[in-house]
C-alpha positions as CSV (number, residue, x, y, z in Angstrom):
1,M,12.1,-33.0,46.5
2,L,15.4,-31.4,45.5
3,R,15.0,-32.4,41.9
4,R,11.5,-30.9,41.9
5,L,12.8,-27.6,43.3
6,M,15.5,-27.5,40.7
7,T,12.9,-28.1,37.9
8,V,10.7,-25.3,39.2
9,G,13.7,-23.0,39.4
10,L,14.8,-23.7,35.9
11,Y,11.3,-23.1,34.6
12,A,11.1,-19.8,36.4
13,V,14.5,-18.8,34.9
14,A,13.2,-19.8,31.4
15,C,10.1,-17.7,31.9
16,L,12.2,-14.7,32.8
17,C,14.5,-15.2,29.8
18,V,11.6,-15.2,27.3
19,S,11.9,-12.3,24.9
20,P,9.2,-9.7,24.7
21,L,8.2,-11.0,21.2
22,D,7.7,-14.5,22.5
23,A,5.7,-13.1,25.4
24,Q,3.2,-11.4,23.1
25,E,-0.2,-13.1,23.1
26,L,-1.2,-14.3,19.7
27,L,-4.5,-13.0,18.5
28,S,-7.2,-15.5,17.5
29,R,-9.9,-13.0,16.4
30,L,-9.5,-9.9,14.4
31,S,-11.6,-7.0,13.3
32,M,-10.8,-5.0,10.2
33,G,-9.4,-2.1,12.3
34,D,-7.2,-4.5,14.3
35,A,-5.9,-6.1,11.1
36,V,-5.0,-2.7,9.5
37,S,-3.3,-1.5,12.7
38,L,-1.2,-4.7,13.0
39,A,-0.2,-4.5,9.4
40,L,0.9,-0.9,9.6
41,K,2.8,-1.6,12.8
42,D,4.3,-5.1,12.3
43,N,4.4,-5.8,8.6
44,P,8.1,-6.4,7.7
45,T,7.9,-4.5,4.5
46,V,6.4,-1.4,6.1
47,R,9.0,-1.6,8.9
48,A,11.8,-1.9,6.4
49,K,10.6,1.2,4.7
50,E,10.4,3.1,8.0
51,F,14.0,2.1,8.7
52,E,14.9,3.4,5.3
53,R,13.3,6.7,6.0
54,Q,15.3,6.9,9.3
55,S,18.4,6.1,7.3
56,V,17.8,8.8,4.7
57,S,16.9,11.3,7.5
58,A,20.3,10.7,9.1
59,N,21.9,12.2,5.9
60,E,20.6,15.6,7.1
61,I,23.0,15.4,10.0
62,T,25.9,14.6,7.6
63,A,24.9,17.4,5.3
64,G,24.9,20.0,8.0
65,L,28.4,19.2,9.3
66,R,31.3,21.6,8.7
67,P,34.5,20.2,7.1
68,N,37.1,19.1,9.7
69,P,40.3,21.1,9.9
70,T,43.5,19.5,8.7
71,A,46.9,19.3,10.5
72,T,50.3,18.3,9.2
73,F,53.6,17.8,11.0
74,S,57.0,17.4,9.4
75,G,60.6,17.2,10.6
76,E,63.6,17.8,8.4
77,Q,67.4,17.8,8.4
78,F,67.9,15.2,11.0
79,T,71.6,14.3,11.5
80,P,72.1,10.5,10.6
81,G,73.6,8.4,13.3
82,G,73.5,11.1,15.8
83,S,76.8,12.7,14.6
84,S,77.3,16.3,15.0
85,G,77.3,18.4,11.9
86,A,76.2,21.6,10.3
87,A,72.6,20.5,9.7
88,I,70.0,22.1,11.9
89,T,66.8,20.1,12.6
90,Q,63.5,21.7,11.5
91,Y,60.0,21.0,12.8
92,T,56.9,22.3,11.0
93,I,53.3,22.2,12.1
94,S,50.5,23.6,9.9
95,I,46.8,23.7,10.5
96,G,44.2,24.5,7.8
97,Q,40.4,24.9,7.8
98,L,38.4,24.6,4.6
99,I,35.8,27.4,4.2
100,E,33.0,26.5,1.9
101,L,31.7,29.4,-0.2
102,G,28.5,29.7,-2.3
103,G,26.2,28.3,0.5
104,K,27.2,24.7,-0.1
105,R,26.4,23.5,3.4
106,Q,22.8,24.9,3.3
107,R,22.3,23.5,-0.1
108,R,23.3,20.1,1.0
109,V,20.9,20.3,4.0
110,D,18.1,21.4,1.6
111,S,18.8,18.4,-0.7
112,A,19.0,16.0,2.3
113,R,15.7,17.3,3.7
114,A,14.0,16.9,0.3
115,A,15.3,13.3,0.1
116,T,13.8,12.6,3.6
117,K,10.5,14.1,2.4
118,V,10.4,11.9,-0.6
119,T,11.1,8.8,1.4
120,G,8.4,9.8,3.9
121,F,5.8,10.0,1.2
122,E,7.0,6.7,-0.2
123,L,6.4,5.2,3.2
124,A,2.9,6.6,3.3
125,D,2.2,5.2,-0.2
126,L,3.4,1.8,0.9
127,Q,1.1,2.0,3.9
128,R,-1.8,3.0,1.5
129,Q,-1.2,-0.1,-0.6
130,T,-0.8,-2.3,2.5
131,T,-4.1,-1.1,3.9
132,F,-5.9,-1.9,0.7
133,Q,-4.4,-5.4,0.7
134,V,-5.5,-6.0,4.3
135,K,-9.0,-4.8,3.6
136,K,-9.2,-6.9,0.4
137,S,-8.0,-10.0,2.2
138,F,-10.4,-9.4,5.1
139,T,-13.2,-9.1,2.6
140,D,-12.1,-12.3,0.9
141,I,-12.4,-14.1,4.2
142,L,-15.9,-12.8,4.8
143,L,-16.9,-13.8,1.2
144,A,-15.4,-17.3,1.6
145,R,-17.0,-17.7,4.9
146,D,-20.5,-16.8,3.6
147,T,-19.9,-18.9,0.5
148,L,-19.0,-21.9,2.7
149,A,-22.1,-21.3,4.8
150,L,-24.3,-21.2,1.7
151,A,-22.7,-24.5,0.4
152,Q,-23.3,-26.2,3.7
153,Q,-26.9,-25.0,3.8
154,N,-27.5,-26.4,0.3
155,L,-25.8,-29.6,1.3
156,T,-28.1,-29.9,4.3
157,T,-31.2,-29.4,2.2
158,L,-30.1,-31.9,-0.4
159,D,-29.1,-34.4,2.2
160,E,-32.5,-34.2,3.8
161,V,-34.2,-34.7,0.4
162,E,-31.8,-37.6,-0.3
163,R,-32.6,-39.3,3.0
164,V,-36.4,-39.1,2.2
165,Q,-35.9,-40.3,-1.3
166,R,-33.7,-43.2,-0.3
167,F,-36.5,-44.4,2.0
168,R,-39.0,-44.0,-0.9
169,A,-36.6,-45.9,-3.2
170,E,-36.3,-48.7,-0.8
171,K,-40.1,-49.0,-0.7
172,G,-40.3,-48.9,-4.5
173,D,-42.1,-45.5,-4.7
174,I,-39.4,-44.0,-6.9
175,S,-36.7,-45.5,-9.1
176,Q,-33.0,-45.8,-8.2
177,L,-32.3,-43.5,-11.1
178,E,-33.9,-40.5,-9.4
179,L,-31.8,-41.3,-6.2
180,L,-28.6,-41.4,-8.3
181,R,-29.4,-38.1,-9.9
182,I,-29.8,-36.5,-6.5
183,Q,-26.5,-38.0,-5.4
184,V,-24.7,-36.8,-8.5
185,Q,-26.1,-33.3,-8.0
186,R,-24.6,-33.3,-4.5
187,F,-21.1,-33.0,-6.0
188,A,-21.7,-29.5,-7.2
189,F,-22.5,-28.4,-3.6
190,E,-19.6,-30.4,-2.2
191,R,-17.3,-28.6,-4.8
192,D,-18.7,-25.2,-3.6
193,A,-17.8,-26.1,0.0
194,V,-14.3,-27.3,-0.9
195,D,-13.6,-24.2,-3.0
196,A,-14.9,-22.0,-0.3
197,R,-12.6,-23.7,2.3
198,Q,-9.7,-23.3,0.0
199,A,-10.5,-19.6,-0.6
200,L,-10.9,-19.1,3.1
201,N,-7.5,-20.7,3.9
202,A,-5.8,-18.7,1.2
203,A,-7.3,-15.4,2.4
204,R,-6.3,-16.2,6.0
205,I,-2.7,-17.0,4.9
206,T,-2.5,-13.7,3.0
207,L,-4.0,-11.6,5.9
208,R,-1.8,-13.3,8.5
209,A,1.3,-12.6,6.4
210,L,0.3,-9.0,6.1
211,C,-0.5,-8.6,9.9
212,G,2.6,-10.6,11.1
213,V,2.8,-14.3,11.5
214,D,4.1,-13.8,15.0
215,R,1.0,-11.9,16.1
216,V,-1.9,-13.9,14.7
217,T,-2.7,-17.6,15.2
218,E,-3.0,-19.8,12.1
219,D,-6.7,-20.6,12.6
220,F,-7.7,-17.1,13.5
221,D,-11.2,-15.8,12.8
222,V,-12.5,-12.4,11.8
223,T,-15.4,-10.3,13.0
224,G,-17.9,-8.5,10.8
225,E,-20.3,-9.4,8.0
226,L,-20.3,-9.0,4.3
227,T,-23.0,-6.4,3.7
228,Y,-23.9,-4.1,0.9
229,R,-24.2,-0.3,1.4
230,D,-25.4,2.0,-1.3
231,M,-23.1,4.9,-2.0
232,S,-22.4,7.5,-4.6
233,Y,-19.5,9.8,-5.3
234,R,-18.8,12.6,-7.8
235,H,-15.7,12.6,-10.0
236,E,-14.9,16.2,-9.2
237,E,-14.7,15.6,-5.5
238,L,-12.7,12.4,-5.9
239,Y,-10.2,14.1,-8.2
240,R,-9.7,16.9,-5.7
241,L,-9.0,14.3,-3.0
242,V,-6.6,12.5,-5.2
243,M,-4.4,15.5,-5.9
244,R,-4.5,16.5,-2.2
245,N,-4.0,13.1,-0.5
246,R,-2.3,10.5,-2.8
247,P,1.2,9.9,-1.3
248,D,2.7,8.8,-4.6
249,I,1.7,12.1,-6.2
250,R,3.1,14.0,-3.2
251,A,6.3,11.9,-3.4
252,A,6.6,12.8,-7.1
253,Q,6.2,16.5,-6.2
254,A,8.8,16.1,-3.4
255,S,11.1,14.5,-6.0
256,R,10.8,17.6,-8.1
257,E,11.7,19.7,-5.1
258,K,14.6,17.4,-4.5
259,A,15.8,17.8,-8.1
260,R,15.6,21.6,-7.8
261,A,17.5,21.5,-4.6
262,D,20.2,19.4,-6.4
263,V,20.4,22.1,-9.1
264,N,21.1,24.7,-6.4
265,L,23.6,22.4,-4.8
266,A,25.4,21.8,-8.1
267,R,25.6,25.5,-8.7
268,A,26.9,26.1,-5.2
269,N,29.6,23.4,-5.8
270,A,30.9,25.4,-8.7
271,W,32.1,28.1,-6.3
272,W,35.7,28.2,-5.1
273,D,36.5,27.1,-1.6
274,I,39.4,28.6,0.3
275,T,41.5,27.0,3.0
276,P,43.3,29.5,5.3
277,Q,46.4,28.0,7.0
278,I,48.6,28.8,9.9
279,E,52.1,27.4,10.2
280,Y,54.5,27.1,13.1
281,Q,58.1,26.3,12.3
282,R,61.0,25.7,14.7
283,I,64.5,25.7,13.2
284,G,67.0,25.0,15.9
285,P,66.5,27.6,18.6
286,D,64.5,29.9,16.4
287,N,60.7,29.8,16.1
288,T,58.6,31.3,13.2
289,I,54.9,31.6,12.5
290,G,53.5,31.8,9.0
291,F,50.1,32.3,7.3
292,G,48.8,31.2,4.0
293,V,45.7,30.3,2.0
294,S,45.0,27.7,-0.7
295,L,42.2,27.6,-3.3
296,P,41.5,25.7,-6.4
297,L,41.7,27.4,-9.8
298,R,38.4,26.5,-11.4
299,I,39.5,27.1,-15.0
300,F,38.3,23.9,-16.7
301,D,36.0,22.1,-14.3
302,R,33.3,24.4,-13.1
303,N,30.8,21.5,-12.4
304,Q,29.1,22.0,-15.7
305,G,28.2,18.4,-16.1
306,E,26.6,18.0,-12.7
307,I,24.6,21.2,-13.2
308,A,23.3,19.9,-16.6
309,R,22.4,16.5,-15.0
310,A,20.5,18.2,-12.2
311,R,18.5,20.3,-14.6
312,A,17.6,17.3,-16.6
313,D,16.4,15.6,-13.4
314,V,14.0,18.5,-12.8
315,L,12.4,17.9,-16.2
316,K,12.3,14.2,-15.5
317,A,10.6,14.8,-12.1
318,D,8.0,17.1,-13.8
319,A,7.2,14.3,-16.3
320,T,7.1,11.7,-13.6
321,R,4.7,13.7,-11.5
322,Q,2.4,14.2,-14.5
323,A,2.5,10.5,-15.3
324,V,1.8,9.5,-11.7
325,A,-1.2,12.0,-11.5
326,I,-2.7,10.6,-14.7
327,Q,-2.3,7.1,-13.5
328,A,-3.9,8.0,-10.1
329,L,-6.9,9.6,-11.8
330,A,-7.3,6.6,-14.1
331,E,-7.3,4.3,-11.0
332,V,-10.1,6.4,-9.6
333,D,-12.1,6.2,-12.8
334,A,-11.6,2.4,-12.9
335,A,-12.5,1.8,-9.3
336,L,-15.6,4.1,-9.5
337,S,-16.8,2.4,-12.6
338,T,-16.4,-1.1,-11.0
339,L,-18.1,0.2,-7.9
340,R,-21.1,1.4,-9.9
341,S,-21.4,-1.8,-12.0
342,E,-21.2,-4.1,-9.0
343,A,-23.8,-2.0,-7.2
344,E,-26.1,-2.5,-10.2
345,K,-25.6,-6.2,-10.0
346,V,-26.2,-6.3,-6.3
347,K,-29.4,-4.4,-6.6
348,A,-30.7,-6.5,-9.4
349,L,-29.9,-9.7,-7.6
350,S,-31.1,-8.7,-4.2
351,E,-34.3,-7.0,-5.3
352,T,-35.4,-9.3,-8.2
353,Y,-33.5,-12.4,-9.1
354,L,-32.4,-13.8,-5.7
355,P,-35.9,-13.5,-4.1
356,K,-37.4,-15.2,-7.2
357,A,-34.8,-18.0,-7.3
358,R,-35.4,-18.6,-3.5
359,E,-39.2,-18.6,-3.9
360,T,-38.9,-21.0,-6.9
361,R,-36.7,-23.3,-5.0
362,D,-38.9,-23.4,-1.9
363,T,-42.0,-23.9,-4.0
364,V,-40.5,-26.7,-6.2
365,D,-39.0,-28.3,-3.1
366,Y,-42.4,-28.4,-1.4
367,A,-44.1,-29.8,-4.5
368,Y,-41.4,-32.3,-5.2
369,R,-41.6,-33.8,-1.7
370,R,-45.3,-34.4,-2.4
371,G,-44.9,-35.7,-5.9
372,G,-46.2,-32.6,-7.6
373,V,-43.1,-32.0,-9.9
374,S,-40.5,-34.1,-11.5
375,L,-36.9,-34.6,-10.2
376,L,-35.5,-32.6,-13.1
377,D,-37.6,-29.6,-12.1
378,F,-36.4,-30.0,-8.5
379,L,-32.7,-30.2,-9.5
380,D,-33.1,-27.3,-11.9
381,A,-34.6,-25.1,-9.2
382,Q,-31.8,-26.1,-6.8
383,R,-29.1,-25.2,-9.4
384,T,-30.7,-21.9,-10.3
385,Y,-30.8,-20.8,-6.6
386,R,-27.3,-22.0,-6.0
387,E,-25.9,-20.0,-9.0
388,T,-28.0,-16.9,-8.2
389,A,-27.0,-16.9,-4.5
390,L,-23.3,-17.4,-5.4
391,E,-23.4,-14.6,-7.9
392,Y,-25.0,-12.3,-5.3
393,L,-22.3,-13.1,-2.8
394,R,-19.6,-12.4,-5.4
395,A,-21.2,-9.2,-6.4
396,V,-21.3,-8.0,-2.8
397,G,-17.7,-9.0,-2.3
398,N,-16.6,-7.3,-5.5
399,H,-18.5,-4.2,-4.5
400,R,-16.7,-4.0,-1.1
401,T,-13.4,-4.6,-2.8
402,A,-14.1,-1.9,-5.4
403,F,-14.9,0.5,-2.5
404,Y,-11.6,-0.2,-0.8
405,Q,-9.9,0.1,-4.2
406,L,-11.5,3.5,-4.6
407,E,-10.3,4.5,-1.1
408,A,-6.8,3.4,-2.1
409,A,-7.0,5.3,-5.4
410,V,-8.1,8.5,-3.6
411,G,-5.5,8.0,-0.8
412,S,-7.8,8.6,2.1
413,P,-10.8,6.9,3.8
414,L,-14.2,7.6,2.3
415,E,-17.5,7.8,4.1
416,E,-19.8,5.0,3.1
């Protein structure tokens, strides 16, 4: 009884000592919104960038601090060995305070704030890229799941036909060659199922790594369906959204502002600073107070090099911003072109080729079971339907991925 009580007590203590992270319930089912929220909150790369932003923001405090005063103390003319003599001991205390001229402190604050702004936009850009990766991985899971379901459906149909034909082969109604051909054809459907499982596992691993391995179970499932939605966008509206919303473009603009702030700081650092001083001196029984000021003589070094470097950084920032904007617009064009081409494929497959392939397969399957068509016709109809259905699923998946790529290129969610 005592041992049981001790065991229960130790278990209770262990439960109380569990860290909050260990106490979190692992999620076994995710929607796309849940996946995006988890990734933006718990993804280590995003968190590291947020801590970097906080670190850079702390520089604003340092930049706004005034210089500390300086104090010196000295003692002179001590008599060695304590012997009396003519020397009179002197004590000197001086205090000085550096006064910055040219608005240096405000210029430092402006530069630090600009740096924080740049890092904030870089964080937003990382979140933009992470969101796209999550949505793409989520779509890959839906595509692999539907592909696996199609492969299993095809396997079920073929297994049913094989079962019937094996019975007929045993009775001598058909040759063993026809049965072997059906069995060989089965490998293509098995390969589709194996590839779909591998793709499903790979997409799950990617999505789990993005969302946080300590928040999602290994065998988690996702909600939602892989569907096609027709949509159209105009280049002009997308371009306007890009220039307004893309975080990397705004980061490049903020880098230009940072460079200009550094130019002003470099010019301010060329000003002379003065250090007023007050001195107290005690010589024997006498006390004296003195005043003074020190300042550098900027004859040779007037911060010319730093000013030139900061001006060059402004030109570099201008060119970088232009390059980023051109790249962003190119990404919009590429994503929109892919979206439109995949939409054409989906429409053609869903409206024309997939229904015909399905009708052909069903008709030939019905006829083959009754001896109306040959085995080669049956297998050809099965292959055609398999390839057409797989191509349709890929087109729908590529269309969804292109849509999310367009969202990422624009830098904001789009209405479907």
